[in-house]
KETILUM-772648 format. One record per atom (N, C-alpha, C): residue number from 0; atom name; residue in three letters; x, y, z. Coordinates in steps of 0.2 Angstrom, whole numbers. Each point is the difference from the previous one (the first is absolute). Example, Ala and Ser with C-alpha at 12.3 -4.5 7.8 and 13.67 -1.06 7.14 Angstrom:
+-----+------+------+-------+-------+-------+
: seq : atom : type :     x :     y :     z :
+-----+------+------+-------+-------+-------+
:   0 :    N :  ALA :    66 :   -28 :    39 :
:   0 :   CA :  ALA :    -4 :     6 :     0 :
:   0 :    C :  ALA :     4 :     6 :     0 :
:   1 :    N :  SER :    -2 :     5 :    -4 :
:   1 :   CA :  SER :     4 :     6 :     1 :
:   1 :    C :  SER :    -4 :     5 :     3 :
+-----+------+------+-------+-------+-------+
This chain:
+-----+------+------+-------+-------+-------+
: seq : atom : type :     x :     y :     z :
+-----+------+------+-------+-------+-------+
:   0 :    N :  MET :    38 :     1 :   527 :
:   0 :   CA :  MET :     7 :     1 :     0 :
:   0 :    C :  MET :     2 :    -1 :     8 :
:   1 :    N :  GLY :    -2 :    -6 :     3 :
:   1 :   CA :  GLY :     2 :    -1 :     7 :
:   1 :    C :  GLY :     8 :    -1 :     0 :
:   2 :    N :  GLY :     2 :     2 :     6 :
:   2 :   CA :  GLY :     7 :    -1 :     2 :
:   2 :    C :  GLY :     5 :     6 :    -2 :
:   3 :    N :  TRP :    -3 :     5 :    -2 :
:   3 :   CA :  TRP :     5 :     6 :    -2 :
:   3 :    C :  TRP :     2 :     4 :     5 :
:   4 :    N :  GLY :    -4 :     0 :     6 :
:   4 :   CA :  GLY :     2 :     4 :     6 :
:   4 :    C :  GLY :     1 :     7 :    -2 :
:   5 :    N :  ASN :     5 :     3 :     1 :
:   5 :   CA :  ASN :     1 :     7 :    -1 :
:   5 :    C :  ASN :     4 :     1 :    -6 :
:   6 :    N :  LEU :    -2 :    -3 :    -6 :
:   6 :   CA :  LEU :     4 :     1 :    -6 :
:   6 :    C :  LEU :    -1 :     7 :    -3 :
:   7 :    N :  ALA :    -5 :     3 :     2 :
:   7 :   CA :  ALA :    -1 :     7 :    -3 :
:   7 :    C :  ALA :     5 :     5 :     4 :
:   8 :    N :  VAL :     3 :    -2 :     5 :
:   8 :   CA :  VAL :     5 :     4 :     4 :
:   8 :    C :  VAL :     6 :     1 :    -5 :
:   9 :    N :  TYR :     2 :    -6 :    -3 :
:   9 :   CA :  TYR :     5 :     1 :    -5 :
:   9 :    C :  TYR :    -1 :     5 :    -5 :
:  10 :    N :  SER :    -6 :     0 :    -3 :
:  10 :   CA :  SER :    -1 :     4 :    -5 :
:  10 :    C :  SER :     0 :     8 :     2 :
:  11 :    N :  LYS :    -3 :     1 :     6 :
:  11 :   CA :  LYS :     0 :     6 :     3 :
:  11 :    C :  LYS :     7 :     3 :     2 :
:  12 :    N :  LEU :     4 :    -5 :     2 :
:  12 :   CA :  LEU :     6 :     2 :     2 :
:  12 :    C :  LEU :     4 :     2 :    -6 :
:  13 :    N :  ASP :     0 :    -3 :    -5 :
:  13 :   CA :  ASP :     3 :     1 :    -7 :
:  13 :    C :  ASP :    -2 :     7 :    -3 :
:  14 :    N :  GLU :    -7 :     1 :     0 :
:  14 :   CA :  GLU :    -3 :     6 :    -2 :
:  14 :    C :  GLU :     3 :     6 :     4 :
:  15 :    N :  GLY :     1 :    -1 :     6 :
:  15 :   CA :  GLY :     2 :     5 :     5 :
:  15 :    C :  GLY :     7 :     2 :    -1 :
:  16 :    N :  GLY :     4 :    -3 :    -4 :
:  16 :   CA :  GLY :     7 :     1 :    -2 :
:  16 :    C :  GLY :     5 :    -4 :     4 :
:  17 :    N :  LEU :    -3 :    -5 :     5 :
:  17 :   CA :  LEU :     4 :    -4 :     4 :
:  17 :    C :  LEU :     2 :    -6 :    -5 :
:  18 :    N :  GLN :     6 :    -3 :     1 :
:  18 :   CA :  GLN :     2 :    -6 :    -3 :
:  18 :    C :  GLN :    -3 :    -6 :     2 :
:  19 :    N :  LEU :    -2 :    -4 :    -5 :
:  19 :   CA :  LEU :    -2 :    -7 :     2 :
:  19 :    C :  LEU :     6 :    -4 :     2 :
:  20 :    N :  SER :     0 :    -4 :     5 :
:  20 :   CA :  SER :     5 :    -4 :     3 :
:  20 :    C :  SER :     3 :    -4 :    -6 :
:  21 :    N :  THR :     7 :     0 :     0 :
:  21 :   CA :  THR :     3 :    -4 :    -5 :
:  21 :    C :  THR :     0 :    -8 :     1 :
:  22 :    N :  LEU :    -2 :    -4 :    -4 :
:  22 :   CA :  LEU :    -1 :    -7 :     1 :
:  22 :    C :  LEU :     7 :    -3 :    -1 :
:  23 :    N :  PRO :     2 :    -5 :     4 :
:  23 :   CA :  PRO :     6 :    -3 :    -1 :
:  23 :    C :  PRO :     0 :    -4 :    -7 :
:  24 :    N :  ALA :     5 :    -1 :    -3 :
:  24 :   CA :  ALA :     1 :    -3 :    -7 :
:  24 :    C :  ALA :    -4 :    -6 :     0 :
:  25 :    N :  TYR :     1 :    -5 :     5 :
:  25 :   CA :  TYR :    -3 :    -6 :    -1 :
:  25 :    C :  TYR :    -7 :     0 :     0 :
:  26 :    N :  ILE :    -3 :     5 :     4 :
:  26 :   CA :  ILE :    -7 :     0 :     0 :
:  26 :    C :  ILE :    -3 :     3 :    -7 :
:  27 :    N :  ARG :     4 :     5 :    -2 :
:  27 :   CA :  ARG :    -2 :     3 :    -7 :
:  27 :    C :  ARG :     0 :    -6 :    -5 :
:  28 :    N :  ARG :     5 :    -4 :     0 :
:  28 :   CA :  ARG :     0 :    -6 :    -5 :
:  28 :    C :  ARG :    -5 :    -4 :     1 :
:  29 :    N :  PHE :    -2 :    -2 :     6 :
:  29 :   CA :  PHE :    -5 :    -5 :     2 :
:  29 :    C :  PHE :    -7 :     3 :    -3 :
:  30 :    N :  CYS :    -1 :     7 :     2 :
:  30 :   CA :  CYS :    -7 :     3 :    -3 :
:  30 :    C :  CYS :     0 :     0 :    -7 :
:  31 :    N :  LYS :     6 :     1 :    -3 :
:  31 :   CA :  LYS :     0 :     0 :    -8 :
:  31 :    C :  LYS :    -2 :    -7 :    -2 :
:  32 :    N :  ASP :     3 :    -5 :     3 :
:  32 :   CA :  ASP :    -1 :    -7 :    -2 :
:  32 :    C :  ASP :    -8 :    -2 :     1 :
:  33 :    N :  VAL :    -3 :     2 :     5 :
:  33 :   CA :  VAL :    -7 :    -1 :     2 :
:  33 :    C :  VAL :    -4 :     3 :    -6 :
:  34 :    N :  LEU :     2 :     6 :    -2 :
:  34 :   CA :  LEU :    -4 :     4 :    -5 :
:  34 :    C :  LEU :     1 :    -4 :    -7 :
:  35 :    N :  ARG :     6 :    -2 :    -1 :
:  35 :   CA :  ARG :     1 :    -3 :    -7 :
:  35 :    C :  ARG :    -4 :    -7 :     0 :
:  36 :    N :  GLN :     0 :    -3 :     6 :
:  36 :   CA :  GLN :    -3 :    -7 :     0 :
:  36 :    C :  GLN :    -8 :     0 :     1 :
:  37 :    N :  TYR :    -3 :     6 :     0 :
:  37 :   CA :  TYR :    -7 :     0 :     1 :
:  37 :    C :  TYR :    -4 :    -4 :    -5 :
:  38 :    N :  PRO :     2 :     1 :    -6 :
:  38 :   CA :  PRO :    -4 :    -4 :    -5 :
:  38 :    C :  PRO :     1 :    -7 :     1 :
:  39 :    N :  LEU :     5 :    -2 :     2 :
:  39 :   CA :  LEU :     1 :    -8 :     1 :
:  39 :    C :  LEU :    -3 :    -2 :     6 :
:  40 :    N :  PHE :    -1 :     5 :     5 :
:  40 :   CA :  PHE :    -4 :    -2 :     6 :
:  40 :    C :  PHE :    -7 :    -1 :    -2 :
:  41 :    N :  LYS :    -3 :     4 :    -4 :
:  41 :   CA :  LYS :    -7 :    -1 :    -2 :
:  41 :    C :  LYS :    -1 :    -7 :    -3 :
:  42 :    N :  GLN :     5 :    -2 :    -5 :
:  42 :   CA :  GLN :     0 :    -6 :    -3 :
:  42 :    C :  GLN :     0 :    -6 :     5 :
:  43 :    N :  GLU :     5 :     1 :     4 :
:  43 :   CA :  GLU :     1 :    -5 :     5 :
:  43 :    C :  GLU :    -6 :    -1 :     5 :
:  44 :    N :  LEU :    -3 :     5 :     2 :
:  44 :   CA :  LEU :    -6 :     0 :     4 :
:  44 :    C :  LEU :    -6 :    -4 :    -4 :
:  45 :    N :  ALA :    -1 :     1 :    -6 :
:  45 :   CA :  ALA :    -5 :    -3 :    -4 :
:  45 :    C :  ALA :     2 :    -8 :     0 :
:  46 :    N :  ALA :     6 :    -1 :    -1 :
:  46 :   CA :  ALA :     2 :    -7 :    -1 :
:  46 :    C :  ALA :    -1 :    -4 :     7 :
:  47 :    N :  LEU :     2 :     4 :     5 :
:  47 :   CA :  LEU :    -1 :    -3 :     7 :
:  47 :    C :  LEU :    -7 :    -1 :     2 :
:  48 :    N :  GLU :    -4 :     4 :    -2 :
:  48 :   CA :  GLU :    -7 :    -1 :     1 :
:  48 :    C :  GLU :    -3 :    -6 :    -3 :
:  49 :    N :  GLU :     2 :    -1 :    -7 :
:  49 :   CA :  GLU :    -2 :    -6 :    -3 :
:  49 :    C :  GLU :     3 :    -6 :     3 :
:  50 :    N :  GLU :     6 :     0 :     2 :
:  50 :   CA :  GLU :     3 :    -6 :     3 :
:  50 :    C :  GLU :    -3 :    -1 :     7 :
:  51 :    N :  LYS :    -2 :     5 :     4 :
:  51 :   CA :  LYS :    -3 :    -1 :     6 :
:  51 :    C :  LYS :    -7 :    -3 :    -1 :
:  52 :    N :  LYS :    -3 :     2 :    -4 :
:  52 :   CA :  LYS :    -7 :    -2 :    -2 :
:  52 :    C :  LYS :     0 :    -8 :    -2 :
:  53 :    N :  ALA :     5 :    -2 :    -4 :
:  53 :   CA :  ALA :     1 :    -7 :    -2 :
:  53 :    C :  ALA :     1 :    -4 :     6 :
:  54 :    N :  VAL :     5 :     2 :     4 :
:  54 :   CA :  VAL :     2 :    -4 :     6 :
:  54 :    C :  VAL :    -6 :    -1 :     4 :
:  55 :    N :  ALA :    -3 :     6 :     2 :
:  55 :   CA :  ALA :    -5 :     0 :     5 :
:  55 :    C :  ALA :    -6 :    -5 :    -3 :
:  56 :    N :  GLU :    -1 :     0 :    -6 :
:  56 :   CA :  GLU :    -6 :    -4 :    -3 :
:  56 :    C :  GLU :     2 :    -8 :     0 :
:  57 :    N :  SER :     7 :    -1 :     0 :
:  57 :   CA :  SER :     2 :    -7 :     0 :
:  57 :    C :  SER :     0 :    -3 :     7 :
:  58 :    N :  LEU :     0 :     4 :     5 :
:  58 :   CA :  LEU :     0 :    -3 :     7 :
:  58 :    C :  LEU :    -7 :    -3 :     2 :
:  59 :    N :  PRO :     0 :    -6 :     3 :
:  59 :   CA :  PRO :    -6 :    -3 :     2 :
:  59 :    C :  PRO :    -3 :     4 :     6 :
:  60 :    N :  VAL :    -7 :    -1 :     0 :
:  60 :   CA :  VAL :    -3 :     4 :     6 :
:  60 :    C :  VAL :    -3 :    -6 :     4 :
:  61 :    N :  ALA :     1 :     0 :     6 :
:  61 :   CA :  ALA :    -2 :    -6 :     5 :
:  61 :    C :  ALA :    -8 :     3 :     1 :
:  62 :    N :  THR :    -4 :    -5 :     0 :
:  62 :   CA :  THR :    -7 :     1 :     2 :
:  62 :    C :  THR :    -2 :    -4 :     7 :
:  63 :    N :  TRP :    -5 :     1 :     2 :
:  63 :   CA :  TRP :    -2 :    -3 :     7 :
:  63 :    C :  TRP :    -2 :    -8 :    -2 :
:  64 :    N :  ARG :    -2 :    -1 :    -6 :
:  64 :   CA :  ARG :    -1 :    -7 :    -2 :
:  64 :    C :  ARG :     6 :    -4 :    -1 :
:  65 :    N :  GLU :     5 :     3 :    -2 :
:  65 :   CA :  GLU :     6 :    -4 :    -2 :
:  65 :    C :  GLU :     6 :     2 :     6 :
:  66 :    N :  ALA :     3 :    -5 :     2 :
:  66 :   CA :  ALA :     5 :     2 :     5 :
:  66 :    C :  ALA :     6 :     2 :    -3 :
:  67 :    N :  ALA :     3 :     5 :     3 :
:  67 :   CA :  ALA :     6 :     3 :    -3 :
:  67 :    C :  ALA :     6 :    -5 :     0 :
:  68 :    N :  SER :     4 :    -1 :    -5 :
:  68 :   CA :  SER :     5 :    -5 :     0 :
:  68 :    C :  SER :     6 :     2 :     5 :
:  69 :    N :  ARG :     3 :    -4 :     3 :
:  69 :   CA :  ARG :     5 :     1 :     5 :
:  69 :    C :  ARG :     6 :    -3 :    -3 :
:  70 :    N :  GLN :     4 :     3 :    -4 :
:  70 :   CA :  GLN :     6 :    -2 :    -3 :
:  70 :    C :  GLN :     6 :     4 :     3 :
:  71 :    N :  ALA :     6 :    -2 :    -2 :
:  71 :   CA :  ALA :     6 :     3 :     2 :
:  71 :    C :  ALA :     0 :     7 :    -3 :
:  72 :    N :  ILE :     4 :     5 :     3 :
:  72 :   CA :  ILE :     0 :     7 :    -2 :
:  72 :    C :  ILE :     2 :     0 :    -8 :
:  73 :    N :  GLY :     4 :    -5 :    -2 :
:  73 :   CA :  GLY :     2 :     1 :    -7 :
:  73 :    C :  GLY :    -5 :    -2 :    -6 :
:  74 :    N :  ASP :    -6 :    -1 :     2 :
:  74 :   CA :  ASP :    -5 :    -3 :    -5 :
:  74 :    C :  ASP :    -1 :     6 :    -5 :
:  75 :    N :  PRO :    -3 :    -2 :    -5 :
:  75 :   CA :  PRO :    -1 :     5 :    -6 :
:  75 :    C :  PRO :    -5 :     6 :     2 :
:  76 :    N :  THR :    -5 :    -1 :     4 :
:  76 :   CA :  THR :    -4 :     6 :     3 :
:  76 :    C :  THR :     4 :     5 :     4 :
:  77 :    N :  SER :     4 :    -3 :     4 :
:  77 :   CA :  SER :     4 :     5 :     4 :
:  77 :    C :  SER :     5 :     4 :    -4 :
:  78 :    N :  ARG :     3 :    -4 :    -5 :
:  78 :   CA :  ARG :     5 :     4 :    -4 :
:  78 :    C :  ARG :    -4 :     5 :    -4 :
:  79 :    N :  GLN :    -6 :    -1 :    -2 :
:  79 :   CA :  GLN :    -4 :     5 :    -4 :
:  79 :    C :  GLN :    -2 :     6 :     5 :
:  80 :    N :  ALA :    -1 :    -2 :     6 :
:  80 :   CA :  ALA :    -2 :     6 :     5 :
:  80 :    C :  ALA :     6 :     4 :     1 :
:  81 :    N :  PHE :     6 :    -3 :     1 :
:  81 :   CA :  PHE :     6 :     4 :     1 :
:  81 :    C :  PHE :     1 :     4 :    -6 :
:  82 :    N :  ARG :    -1 :    -3 :    -6 :
:  82 :   CA :  ARG :     1 :     4 :    -6 :
:  82 :    C :  ARG :    -4 :     6 :    -1 :
:  83 :    N :  LEU :    -6 :    -1 :     2 :
:  83 :   CA :  LEU :    -5 :     6 :     0 :
:  83 :    C :  LEU :     2 :     5 :     5 :
:  84 :    N :  LEU :     3 :    -2 :     6 :
:  84 :   CA :  LEU :     2 :     5 :     5 :
:  84 :    C :  LEU :     6 :     4 :    -3 :
:  85 :    N :  ARG :     5 :    -3 :    -3 :
:  85 :   CA :  ARG :     5 :     3 :    -3 :
:  85 :    C :  ARG :    -2 :     5 :    -6 :
:  86 :    N :  LEU :    -5 :    -2 :    -4 :
:  86 :   CA :  LEU :    -2 :     4 :    -5 :
:  86 :    C :  LEU :    -4 :     6 :     3 :
:  87 :    N :  GLU :    -3 :    -1 :     5 :
:  87 :   CA :  GLU :    -4 :     6 :     4 :
:  87 :    C :  GLU :     5 :     5 :     2 :
:  88 :    N :  GLU :     6 :    -3 :     3 :
:  88 :   CA :  GLU :     5 :     5 :     3 :
:  88 :    C :  GLU :     3 :     4 :    -6 :
:  89 :    N :  ARG :     2 :    -4 :    -5 :
:  89 :   CA :  ARG :     3 :     4 :    -6 :
:  89 :    C :  ARG :    -5 :     5 :    -3 :
:  90 :    N :  TRP :    -6 :    -2 :     0 :
:  90 :   CA :  TRP :    -5 :     5 :    -2 :
:  90 :    C :  TRP :     0 :     6 :     4 :
:  91 :    N :  ARG :     0 :    -1 :     7 :
:  91 :   CA :  ARG :     0 :     6 :     4 :
:  91 :    C :  ARG :     6 :     5 :    -1 :
:  92 :    N :  GLN :     6 :    -3 :    -1 :
:  92 :   CA :  GLN :     6 :     3 :    -1 :
:  92 :    C :  GLN :    -1 :     5 :    -6 :
:  93 :    N :  VAL :    -2 :    -4 :    -6 :
:  93 :   CA :  VAL :     0 :     4 :    -6 :
:  93 :    C :  VAL :    -6 :     5 :     0 :
:  94 :    N :  ARG :    -5 :    -1 :     3 :
:  94 :   CA :  ARG :    -6 :     4 :     1 :
:  94 :    C :  ARG :     2 :     7 :     4 :
:  95 :    N :  PHE :     5 :    -1 :     5 :
:  95 :   CA :  PHE :     2 :     5 :     4 :
:  95 :    C :  PHE :     4 :     5 :    -5 :
:  96 :    N :  TYR :     4 :    -2 :    -4 :
:  96 :   CA :  TYR :     4 :     5 :    -4 :
:  96 :    C :  TYR :    -4 :     2 :    -6 :
:  97 :    N :  ALA :    -5 :    -4 :    -3 :
:  97 :   CA :  ALA :    -4 :     3 :    -5 :
:  97 :    C :  ALA :    -5 :     5 :     3 :
:  98 :    N :  GLN :    -3 :    -1 :     6 :
:  98 :   CA :  GLN :    -4 :     5 :     3 :
:  98 :    C :  GLN :     4 :     6 :     2 :
:  99 :    N :  ALA :     6 :     0 :     2 :
:  99 :   CA :  ALA :     4 :     6 :     1 :
:  99 :    C :  ALA :     1 :     4 :    -6 :
: 100 :    N :  VAL :     1 :    -3 :    -6 :
: 100 :   CA :  VAL :     1 :     4 :    -6 :
: 100 :    C :  VAL :    -7 :     3 :    -2 :
: 101 :    N :  GLU :    -5 :    -4 :     0 :
: 101 :   CA :  GLU :    -7 :     2 :    -1 :
: 101 :    C :  GLU :    -2 :     6 :     4 :
: 102 :    N :  ASP :     2 :     0 :     6 :
: 102 :   CA :  ASP :    -2 :     6 :     5 :
: 102 :    C :  ASP :     4 :     6 :    -2 :
: 103 :    N :  LEU :     7 :    -1 :    -2 :
: 103 :   CA :  LEU :     4 :     5 :    -2 :
: 103 :    C :  LEU :    -3 :     3 :    -7 :
: 104 :    N :  LEU :    -2 :    -4 :    -4 :
: 104 :   CA :  LEU :    -3 :     3 :    -7 :
: 104 :    C :  LEU :    -6 :     4 :     1 :
: 105 :    N :  ALA :    -4 :    -3 :     5 :
: 105 :   CA :  ALA :    -6 :     4 :     2 :
: 105 :    C :  ALA :     1 :     7 :     3 :
: 106 :    N :  TYR :     6 :     0 :     4 :
: 106 :   CA :  TYR :     1 :     6 :     3 :
: 106 :    C :  TYR :     4 :     6 :    -4 :
: 107 :    N :  LEU :     3 :    -3 :    -5 :
: 107 :   CA :  LEU :     4 :     5 :    -5 :
: 107 :    C :  LEU :    -4 :     4 :    -4 :
: 108 :    N :  GLU :     2 :     6 :    -2 :
: 108 :   CA :  GLU :    -3 :     4 :    -5 :
: 108 :    C :  GLU :     1 :    -4 :    -7 :
: 109 :    N :  GLU :    -3 :     2 :    -5 :
: 109 :   CA :  GLU :     0 :    -3 :    -7 :
: 109 :    C :  GLU :     7 :     0 :    -3 :
: 110 :    N :  GLU :     3 :     6 :     1 :
: 110 :   CA :  GLU :     7 :     0 :    -3 :
: 110 :    C :  GLU :     5 :    -5 :     3 :
: 111 :    N :  GLN :    -1 :     0 :     7 :
: 111 :   CA :  GLN :     5 :    -5 :     3 :
: 111 :    C :  GLN :    -2 :    -7 :    -1 :
: 112 :    N :  ARG :    -7 :    -1 :    -1 :
: 112 :   CA :  ARG :    -2 :    -7 :    -2 :
: 112 :    C :  ARG :     3 :    -2 :    -7 :
: 113 :    N :  LYS :    -1 :     4 :    -4 :
: 113 :   CA :  LYS :     3 :    -1 :    -7 :
: 113 :    C :  LYS :     8 :    -1 :     0 :
: 114 :    N :  LEU :     3 :     4 :     4 :
: 114 :   CA :  LEU :     7 :    -1 :     1 :
: 114 :    C :  LEU :     2 :    -8 :     3 :
: 115 :    N :  VAL :    -4 :    -2 :     4 :
: 115 :   CA :  VAL :     1 :    -7 :     3 :
: 115 :    C :  VAL :    -2 :    -5 :    -6 :
: 116 :    N :  GLU :    -5 :     1 :    -3 :
: 116 :   CA :  GLU :    -2 :    -4 :    -5 :
: 116 :    C :  GLU :     5 :    -1 :    -6 :
: 117 :    N :  LEU :     3 :     6 :    -2 :
: 117 :   CA :  LEU :     4 :     0 :    -6 :
: 117 :    C :  LEU :     7 :    -2 :     2 :
: 118 :    N :  HIS :     3 :     2 :     6 :
: 118 :   CA :  HIS :     7 :    -2 :     2 :
: 118 :    C :  HIS :     0 :    -7 :     3 :
: 119 :    N :  PHE :    -4 :    -1 :     5 :
: 119 :   CA :  PHE :     0 :    -7 :     4 :
: 119 :    C :  PHE :    -3 :    -6 :    -4 :
: 120 :    N :  PHE :    -6 :     2 :    -3 :
: 120 :   CA :  PHE :    -4 :    -6 :    -3 :
: 120 :    C :  PHE :     2 :    -1 :    -7 :
: 121 :    N :  ASP :     1 :     6 :    -4 :
: 121 :   CA :  ASP :     2 :    -1 :    -7 :
: 121 :    C :  ASP :     7 :     0 :    -1 :
: 122 :    N :  GLY :     4 :     2 :     5 :
: 122 :   CA :  GLY :     8 :     0 :    -1 :
: 122 :    C :  GLY :     3 :     5 :    -4 :
: 123 :    N :  TYR :    -4 :     6 :     0 :
: 123 :   CA :  TYR :     3 :     6 :    -4 :
: 123 :    C :  TYR :     6 :     3 :     4 :
: 124 :    N :  PRO :     5 :     2 :    -3 :
: 124 :   CA :  PRO :     6 :     3 :     4 :
: 124 :    C :  PRO :    -3 :     7 :     2 :
: 125 :    N :  PRO :     4 :     3 :     5 :
: 125 :   CA :  PRO :    -3 :     7 :     3 :
: 125 :    C :  PRO :     0 :     5 :    -5 :
: 126 :    N :  TRP :     4 :     1 :    -5 :
: 126 :   CA :  TRP :     0 :     5 :    -5 :
: 126 :    C :  TRP :    -6 :    -1 :    -4 :
: 127 :    N :  ARG :    -2 :    -6 :    -2 :
: 127 :   CA :  ARG :    -6 :    -1 :    -4 :
: 127 :    C :  ARG :    -6 :     2 :     4 :
: 128 :    N :  VAL :    -1 :    -2 :     6 :
: 128 :   CA :  VAL :    -5 :     1 :     4 :
: 128 :    C :  VAL :    -1 :     8 :     1 :
: 129 :    N :  ALA :     5 :     3 :     1 :
: 129 :   CA :  ALA :     0 :     8 :     1 :
: 129 :    C :  ALA :    -2 :     3 :    -7 :
: 130 :    N :  GLN :     2 :    -3 :    -5 :
: 130 :   CA :  GLN :    -2 :     3 :    -7 :
: 130 :    C :  GLN :    -8 :    -2 :    -1 :
: 131 :    N :  GLU :    -2 :    -6 :     2 :
: 131 :   CA :  GLU :    -7 :    -1 :    -1 :
: 131 :    C :  GLU :    -4 :     4 :     4 :
: 132 :    N :  LEU :     2 :     1 :     6 :
: 132 :   CA :  LEU :    -4 :     4 :     5 :
: 132 :    C :  LEU :     1 :     8 :    -1 :
: 133 :    N :  GLY :     5 :     2 :    -4 :
: 133 :   CA :  GLY :     1 :     7 :    -1 :
: 133 :    C :  GLY :     3 :     3 :     6 :
: 134 :    N :  MET :     5 :    -3 :     4 :
: 134 :   CA :  MET :     3 :     2 :     6 :
: 134 :    C :  MET :     7 :     0 :    -1 :
: 135 :    N :  SER :     4 :     3 :     4 :
: 135 :   CA :  SER :     7 :    -1 :     0 :
: 135 :    C :  SER :     2 :    -6 :     3 :
: 136 :    N :  GLU :     6 :    -3 :    -1 :
: 136 :   CA :  GLU :     3 :    -6 :     4 :
: 136 :    C :  GLU :     0 :     1 :     7 :
: 137 :    N :  SER :     2 :     7 :     2 :
: 137 :   CA :  SER :     1 :     1 :     7 :
: 137 :    C :  SER :    -7 :    -1 :     4 :
: 138 :    N :  SER :    -5 :     2 :    -4 :
: 138 :   CA :  SER :    -7 :    -1 :     3 :
: 138 :    C :  SER :    -2 :    -7 :     0 :
: 139 :    N :  PHE :     2 :    -4 :    -5 :
: 139 :   CA :  PHE :    -1 :    -7 :     0 :
: 139 :    C :  PHE :     3 :    -3 :     7 :
: 140 :    N :  PHE :     6 :     2 :     1 :
: 140 :   CA :  PHE :     4 :    -3 :     6 :
: 140 :    C :  PHE :    -3 :     2 :     6 :
: 141 :    N :  ARG :    -3 :     6 :     1 :
: 141 :   CA :  ARG :    -3 :     3 :     6 :
: 141 :    C :  ARG :    -6 :    -4 :     1 :
: 142 :    N :  TYR :    -4 :    -1 :    -6 :
: 142 :   CA :  TYR :    -7 :    -4 :     1 :
: 142 :    C :  TYR :     2 :    -7 :     2 :
: 143 :    N :  GLU :     5 :    -3 :    -3 :
: 143 :   CA :  GLU :     2 :    -7 :     2 :
: 143 :    C :  GLU :     2 :     0 :     7 :
: 144 :    N :  LYS :     3 :     4 :     3 :
: 144 :   CA :  LYS :     2 :     0 :     7 :
: 144 :    C :  LYS :    -6 :     1 :     4 :
: 145 :    N :  GLU :    -5 :     4 :    -2 :
: 145 :   CA :  GLU :    -6 :     1 :     4 :
: 145 :    C :  GLU :    -4 :    -7 :     0 :
: 146 :    N :  ILE :     0 :    -3 :    -6 :
: 146 :   CA :  ILE :    -4 :    -6 :    -1 :
: 146 :    C :  ILE :     3 :    -6 :     4 :
: 147 :    N :  LEU :     7 :     0 :     0 :
: 147 :   CA :  LEU :     3 :    -6 :     4 :
: 147 :    C :  LEU :     0 :     1 :     7 :
: 148 :    N :  THR :     0 :     7 :     2 :
: 148 :   CA :  THR :    -1 :     1 :     8 :
: 148 :    C :  THR :    -7 :    -2 :     2 :
: 149 :    N :  LEU :    -5 :     2 :    -4 :
: 149 :   CA :  LEU :    -7 :    -2 :     2 :
: 149 :    C :  LEU :    -1 :    -8 :     0 :
: 150 :    N :  LEU :     3 :    -3 :    -5 :
: 150 :   CA :  LEU :    -1 :    -7 :     0 :
: 150 :    C :  LEU :     4 :    -3 :     6 :
: 151 :    N :  ALA :     6 :     2 :     1 :
: 151 :   CA :  ALA :     4 :    -3 :     6 :
: 151 :    C :  ALA :    -5 :     1 :     7 :
: 152 :    N :  HIS :    -3 :     6 :     0 :
: 152 :   CA :  HIS :    -4 :     1 :     6 :
: 152 :    C :  HIS :    -6 :    -4 :     0 :
: 153 :    N :  ARG :    -3 :    -2 :    -6 :
: 153 :   CA :  ARG :    -6 :    -4 :     0 :
: 153 :    C :  ARG :     2 :    -7 :     2 :
: 154 :    N :  LEU :     6 :    -2 :    -2 :
: 154 :   CA :  LEU :     3 :    -7 :     1 :
: 154 :    C :  LEU :     2 :    -1 :     8 :
: 155 :    N :  GLY :     1 :     6 :     3 :
: 155 :   CA :  GLY :     2 :     0 :     7 :
: 155 :    C :  GLY :     8 :     0 :     1 :
: 156 :    N :  LEU :     3 :     2 :    -5 :
: 156 :   CA :  LEU :     7 :     0 :     0 :
: 156 :    C :  LEU :     3 :     7 :     2 :
+-----+------+------+-------+-------+-------+
């Protein structure tokens, strides 16, 4: 769980009766979107891995016995190399968000993890999640606020 810094401070502050800082609405929306898109991030990572592998295997490898060709920058090999670089950059971006959600899930207690799965991954409305977990809707919204604050902190927002 690298990169969490003083995440435990948030929990201790909340347990001590102090308020968690209120996130601006745009950060709350962004964090909710990241959580909702997590299953898609996982699928995209798998697809990017496959595509990176296919492109990397298609690139020729120069050996000492064969001289490397010296063609213009627009040749097919350089296009494939640049494509591989773009795929790698997209993979890093998607992996950053997917790892942040995985770190969050590893940090949360079971009930909070289940809340994330039901509400953000499965799309259950708040009242249904509260009913499934045997909690009040106000508890749902309190947990959601804590979860979004933790994710915002993990993302560096």
